[in-house]
N, C-alpha and C positions, 0 to 999 in steps of 0.2 A: 872823338870816338877811337881814333887810331891809337893814341897813347894809352887810353884806358884798356883797350883790348890787349896791347902789349904788356901792360902791368899784370892783368889777369892771367895771361899766358905764362909769364915768368913766375908768378906766384904759384902756379901749378907745377913748377919744376922744369918747364920747357926752356930751351935756349932760343932766344928771340932776336931777330934782326928787324929794325924799324927803318923803312926807307921813305923819304919824302923828297920833294923836288928842289928844296933849298936848305942850306944849313940853318937859316933863320927859323924855319918851321921845326927842324929837328931839335934845335936848342930850346924852343918853346915846349916841345913835347917832353924833353928831358926834365925841364924845370917842373912841369905839371906832374910827372911821375914822382919826382923827389918830394914835391909838396904833398901829394896824396899819401905816399908812404910815411912821411913825417907825421901826418894826422893819425895814421894807424898806430904809430909808435907812441904818440902823445896819449892816445886813448887806451894804450896797453893791449891792443889787439895784435901787435907785432913787437918783437924785441928789436933793438937797433941792429943787432947782428943779422937777424932775419931780413930786415929791410935792405941791408947792404948786400946780402946774398941775392935777393930778388933783382936789385939794380945791376948786380954783376952779371946776371944772365941776359942782359939786354945790350945790344950793340946798335949804333946809329950810322946810317950811310945815305948818301945821295945816289949811290950806284945801284940800279935795279939788278944788274948782273950779280953783284956781291950779295944782295939781299935774297935772291930766289934760287941761285944756281945749285944750292945744296939743300933746299927746303923740302920737308916732308909735307908741310901744310902751308899754303899761302892764303892769307886773309886780306882782302882788299876793302878799304874804307874810304874811297874817294867820294866826292859829292854825287848826289842822285841825278846824274845826267847820263842818259843811256849812251850817247856818242862817246863821252869821256870814258865810261866803263868799258865799252867795246875796244877803244884804243889801248887802254891799260892791259886788258886781258890778252889782246893780240901780242903785245910786247912780252908779257909774262910767259905766254905759251912758247915763245922762241927760246927763253932762257931757263925755265924751270925744268927739273927732271920730268921725264914722261910719266912717271908713276906718282908724282906729287898730287895731293888732293888740293883742289882749287875752290876757294869759298869766297863769295861776295857778301858783304854786310848790308846789302840793300834792304830797305824797309818796305818797298812796294814794287820794284821793277821786276820784269820777267826773267826768271832764272834760265828758262829754255832759250830765250833770245840771246842772252849773254853767252850761253854755252856753245852757240854756233860759231863763236870766234876763237875756240880753243880746240886743239886736237884731243881726241878721246873724251868727248863730252860726258861720258859716264862717270868721270871723276869730278865733275863740276856740280856745285850746289850752293845754296844760300846758308849763311850762318849769321842770323840777324841778332846782334846784341842790342840791349836797351840802354839808354843813356841815363846816368853814367855807368859804364860797364863794371866798374869796381864795386858798385853797390847793388845794381839791379840783378836779380837772380835769373831772370828769364832769358833763354836763347831759343829763337825759332829756327829749327833746322829744316830748310825748304828744299825739296827736291825738284829738279827739272824733269822733263819728259824722258830723258835718257840716263838720269842719275842712277847708279847701281845701288842695290840694297846694302852691299858691303860698305860702300862709302858713307851712306847714311848712318849705319850702325857705328862705324869708326868715329864719325864726328859727334854723334850723340855721346859716346863714351868719353871723348876728349872734353866735351862740355861738362860732363859730370866731374871729370878730374879737375876742372877749373872751378868746382864747387858751384856750378850753375844748374838750373833745372831746365833741361831741354824738352821741347815739344816737337813732334814730327808733323810737319806740313806736307801731306802726302800728294797734294795736287798743286801745281804751279798756278797760283791765282792772285791777281793784284791785291796788295794790302795784306796778304797772308791771313793771319788770324786777328791779331790785336788791332792793326790799323783798319782792317775791313770793318770791324765792329765799332771802334772808337770814332773814326773820322765820319762814318755814316751817322752816328749818334750826334756828333757836333753839328752836322748839316741839318739834321732833324730839329735840333734846338733852334737854329737860325730861322727855320720855317715858322716858328711860333712867335716871332717878334712882332707880328702885326696884331697879336692878341695880348701879349705879356711883355714886361720889360726885361732888359738884360739882368738887372739886379734881382728881380723877383725870381726868375728862372734859376740863376746861379745860387741864390740863397736856399731855395727849396731843394735843389739837387745836392748841395753840399751838406745841409743840416738835416734833411729828412730822408734822403736817399743814400747817404753814406759815401758820396763821391768825395775824394780828396779836394777837388776843386770843382766849381760849377763849370758848365761847358764853355762859357765865354772867357772866363779866366784861363781855362785850359787852351782854348784857341790862341789866346795872346801868348801863352807860354810856348806853345809849339811853333807859332809863326803863322799868320793868316795866309801868307803866300804858299807855305808848304801844305796847309790844309786844302787850299783851292787846287793846287797842282795834283794832289792825290785824288781829290774828287773828280778832276778832269780825266784822270786815268780810269777811274771807276765808270764814269759816264761813257767813255768810248767803248768800254767792254760790255756794260749792262744797260745803258740807256738813261733816259731823262730823270728817273727817280733820283739819280746821284748828281744831277746838275747842281753846281754850287749856288747857294741862295744869293739873292741880289745884295743883301747887306754885306755878306762876305766879299763879294766882288767889288762893291763900292769902296770898302775900306782898303782893299789891296790896290785898287786903281789910284787912290789918294795917297798911297805910300804909308798908310797906317797899318803896320804889319804886326803890332803887338809889342811885347816888352822890348824887343831888340831895336825898335824905332822910337820907343817912349810913349807910343799911343797905339791902341787898337780899339777893342770894345771899351777899354778903360784907359785913363791917362796914368802914367807911371812917374809923375813928379813926387807922389807919395804912394806907399804900398796900399793897393785897394783891398778892401775886405767887405764882406756882407754878413749881416746878422740873421738869426733865425726868424725874427719877426718879419723881415722883408720878404720872406718866401710865402707868406700867407696868401691863399687864394690860387696857388698853382698846384695842380695834381701831378705828382711825380710820375704817375703811370703813363702820362703823355709821352715821356721820354724813355721810361724803363721798357715799355712794350716794344718800340722799334729797336731798342738796344738788344733785347732778347731775340727779336725776330731775325736780326742780321746773323746772330750766332746760329740760329736754327737753319738759316740758308747755308751757312758753311757746312753744317752737318749733312744736309740734304745733298749738297754738291760733292760730298766726299773729300773736302779739303783737309779735314782732320777728324779725329775721333772726338766723341763727346767729352771724354776725360781730358784730352789735350786742349780742347777749346776752353773748357772750364778753367784749367790750370793757367793757360796763357792769358786769359782775360783778367783773372784775379791778380796774377803777378805783374802783368804788363800795365794794368790800369790801377794797381794798388787798391784793390777792392776786397772787402770781407767776404763777398759772395760772388760766385760765378753766375753767368746768365741763366743757366738751367736751374740753379738753386734759387735765384730770384723768382723765376716762374713758379717753382714748387712752393715758395712761400706766399704765393698769391700776390706778388708785387708789393707786399706790405713790409717795408723795411724800416718803418718809423720807430719801432720800439728801441729805447735806449738800453734796455737789458733784455736779452733773449735767453730763454731756457729750453734745452733740448735733452731728452733722455735717450741714451744710446748704450746698449749692452751693460746696463747696471750703473752707468755713469750719468750724473746730472751735470751737463755742461752749462755754465752760466757765462754768457758772453757780454762783455761791456761793449756796447755798439754805438760809439760816437767817434769813429775813426777820424773825422775832420777836426775833432777837438782832442785828438790823441787819447780818446776814451776817458777823459777827465770825468770825475764823479760829481753828480749833483745830489741834492738832498732827496729828490724823488727816486733816483737810482738806488740810494741806500735803503729807502723804504721797500723798493721792489726786491732787493737782495735779501732783506730781512724776511719778507713774506715767503720767498722761495726756500730759504733755509728752514723755516718753521715747517713748511710742507714736506721738505725732504726728510726731516727727522722722523716723520710719521709714515713715510713711504717705504715699505719693505723691499720694493724693487730697486731703490737707490742704494748702491753699495759705496760709492765714492762721489764726492762733489768736486768738480774741477772748474776753475776760473780761467778765462782767457780774454784777450782784447781783440776787437775786430780790426781787420787790416794787418799790415806787417810793420807799421811804424812804432806801435806802442802797445804794451800790455795795459798800462794806465799811467798817465803823467801826473796824477794826483787829483786833488779837489779842483773843481771849476772855480778858479780865482775870481772870475767875473762876479761871483756872489759875495765877495769879501768886502769891497770898499765901503759899503753902507752899514756894515755890521757894528753894533754896539758891543760893550762888554758882555751883556746878557745874551745877545744874539750869538756871539762867538762861543759862549759857554754852551748854548744849546747845540751849535754846530759840532763842537768837540764831543759832547755827550752822545749825539746822534751817531757819529762815526764810530765812537768807542763801543757803543752798545751793539752795533751790527758786527763789528770785528770780534767782540766778546762771544757773539753767537757762533762765529767761525771757530774761535779757539776752543770753546766748550762743546762744540758739536760732537755727537757720539760717533759720527762717521768720518773717515779720513777725508781731508781737504787738501787740494793740490792747486798751486798756482802755476800756470803754463805761460812762460814769459818770453816774449820777443820784443825787441825794440826798447823803448823807454819804460822804466819801472821806477817812478820818482814820487817823492812826497807821500801823499795818501795812497798812491798805487803801491809803493814799497811797503807801507804799513799793512795794506790788504794782503800782499804776498807773505809778509812775515807772520800774519795771523794764521796762515795756512800751515798745515803739518809738513808739507813738502813744497819745494820751489824748484821747478825744472826750467832751465834757461837755455835759449839759443846762444851760441857763441857771440852773436851780434848784439845781445841785450846789454843795457847799461842801467846802473842802479844809483840811487842817491836820495838824500833828504835835504832838498834845497831851500827849506823854509827860512833859513837864516838870511838868505838874500832878500827876503821880504821884510826883514825885521821881526820874524816870528820864530817859533819853535814847532816841532811836530805836535799835532793835536789829536791824532787818532791812535795813540798807543806807541808811537815810535820811540819815545824816551824810555819805555819799559822793554819793548820787544827787541830793539836793536842791541842793547848791551847784553840781553839774555842770550842772544845768538852769537855775537862776535866778541863779547867782553867790553867792559866799561871804557878802557883806554881807546880802543879803535872806534867805539861808538861816539865818544866825545869828539874825536877828530872829525869824523864824517858829519856829525850834526852841526858842529861849530864852524866848519868851513863850507858846507854844502857841496863838497867835492863829489863828482860822479866817478864811479868805478866800473870797470869792465866786468863781464860775466866771469872771466877767469879769476880776477882778483876776488870777486864775490864768493866764488866757490872755495878759493884758498883760505879765506878768513872765516868761512862757515855760514855765510849769509845764504848761499845757494846750495841745494842738495846735490844737483847734477847739472853739468853743462854738456850740451850735445852740439855737434857740428850742424850748421844750418841745413846742409844737404840731406841729413838723416834725422832731423829734429822731430818731425811728425811721427815717423816710424818708431823712434826710441821712446817718445812720450807715450804713445799707445801701448807699447810693450810694458813700460813702467806702471802705468795706470791699471792695465789688465792684471798684473801681478798683485797689486794692492787690493783690487776688487775681489780677487780670489781668496784673500786672507780671511781668518776667523773674526767675524764682526765683534763678538763679545770681548775677545782678548785685545783687539785693537782699541776698543772703547776703554778698557781698563788702563792700557798704556797711556792713552791721552789724559785720563783723569789724574794719573800719578805724576805726569810731566808738566802739566799746565801751570803749576806754581800757585801758592796760596796768597801771594802778595799782589795779585793782579788788580783787585778792586781798589786798594789804597794807592797803588802807583798810577792808575788811570785817573783817579780823583785829583791827585796832586798835579798831574799834567794839565788837566782841564783848567784848574785854577790859574796856573802860570800862563797858559795859552790865551785865555780870555782877558787877563790883565793887560797883555801887550796891545790889545785893540784900543786902549785908552792913550797910547803913546804916539808922539809925533813921528817917531822912527817907523812904526808900522804903517801909518798913513802914507808916509813918503815912499816906503818900500812897495806898497800896493799900487800907488799912483805911478811910480817909475816902471813897474812891471807892465801895466796897461799901456804906458806910453813908449814902451820898448827902449828904455834907457837905463843907465846905471843909477842906483839910488845914492843920495848924499845923506848919510846918517849923522845925527848930531848928539845922540845920547839923551834925547828929550822924550 
């Protein structure tokens, strides 16, 4: 956490000093920052000179005096042990300027208790980053009983400068927002193990409730000892409802703490996974209702506003919907495609976040039906597509459908996707793809079929079909060269290379790229402007620009796409994908 916070701070332009108790730990932190910056450079989210500038703003030392004596803001990220944190803050208080803001990165411990060990406790607060800090957008800004409003506002603004989304935790309460809701939900899942299996619950919550991981896989990821320790804190504050379930306690007692020990609810000699069928017979409302109820308690207790609770849970848990939205939807999150009309805009959401919103044939049918209805609906001025969660717009077609396809089946698959995307292309109303995260394969073809593509700076694009021994089958061989030119399209399709949002904008694949911190606001502004435009003129423009060669190009692509399903290379490519290995193509 420490080196990640340092990188985020330096990336925002701040001069940073990192202090640890030994040179060994500092060296590891430096290497981790170099590695992280290197990945950003490789993905073209930073230039090498920008990465060098960021690293140049960070100094490393084992001297606490050197680290804090001239600091304006001190962020502590030591282990979650109250006695250790007390000792650290007592030392920092002796050395730091009297007007420095002091922030702890605790995820659950009392801000008020720690503040007792510093002078001027009004300058002390929590600044809880989520792991990994360089990727996770959420920061919980947690005030203690004596924290001044000015300090809260200053730290909220610093978080925004770091391109984070801060939420204000107004009341010092164990677990703050995210851990209070999430850890309680995990305990509630464990309470159901006398009626349902681990795999059944995980499969249902992942595939039908839209959770990135089922509760038990998530327990293993967090560490069962950490889950139990946080529940003990809740139990001491609020009583036996939060007592850790016996199965959790048994695993911790036996040293099976999850991924870090190689075994928890699952064994990690191979990567565990669950499929949708395993979740049959489990009602996801059994866990969604207590999940929402805990959020409602936070609101009743005055811990945070409804808006901040909603934002924190969505970003901290990587969910498409916040707890109050879940309740508004009647706890029914099972639809793979969700349609909502708002201010003249029909929002079509691809709702398979656990599968990176990959498209199934049924989803294509649903999209087709929605498009046909929208054409006749005078209230709909614009049609906008987005993906649920923040990891992907759409990572393409659901490849699990591919291995058993024959040539004729592949032809039908290609034609199905093309027909739906032709509906988008020829639709009389403006269509917009709102893109965050992965936009790959069929997802990129869907985006290209739209009139406008609005991307977050963190989005990435590509046509990776070649890695499966295939070619694009839903219009990519026509749409991509039309947008970026034949030479660039040939390179991207034949290599499967992913490109950043900035490169996509530069070559004409993307209409606009917005910073992540202002993405939603800019998208709403752009769509509102289009929705206010003259419908008949916009329709005429689309008809003139769509291209007369569309039908012939799509037909040729379908023929070539389907023929490849008779080859050994394609069979090997699909098998390798499902087995998570590199394919060995032989030209057969």
